C-alpha positions, 0 to 999 in steps of 0.5 A: 943298630948301634955301635957293638962297642957301645952296646957291650960297654953299656950292658956291662955298666948296667950289670952288677959285675962292675961292683965286684971288679976292682978299678984295673978290671973296670978300665980293662973292660972299658978298653976291650970293648971299644976294640970290638968290630962293628955289628956286620963285621962282628957277625962275619968274625964270629959266626962266618958260617951263618948269616946275621939273621941265622946268628941272631936266631941262635943267640935268641935260642941261648938267652934263657940258658945264659940268663941261668948261668948269670943268675947262678953266678950272682948267687954265688957272689951273694953267698960269699963275702965279695966285698974284697973286690971293692 
């Protein structure tokens, strides 16, 4: 029931991604997430054909594949010298 913008920014900050992003990108993310609409409006804009409950069920089904993609991306970061992004 929190603010969409706050949740998005906290999720970004908790991820390892800011470690690989330069200052400009980190601040662009901060600005971008604060333009997100509230929860109800977010669901209406993102998936107007689904109810909020249906959208949440869809998101829950997508979590595992998204985790796999995220872990693959992290392996790629780790397997390359990404220090140039600091």
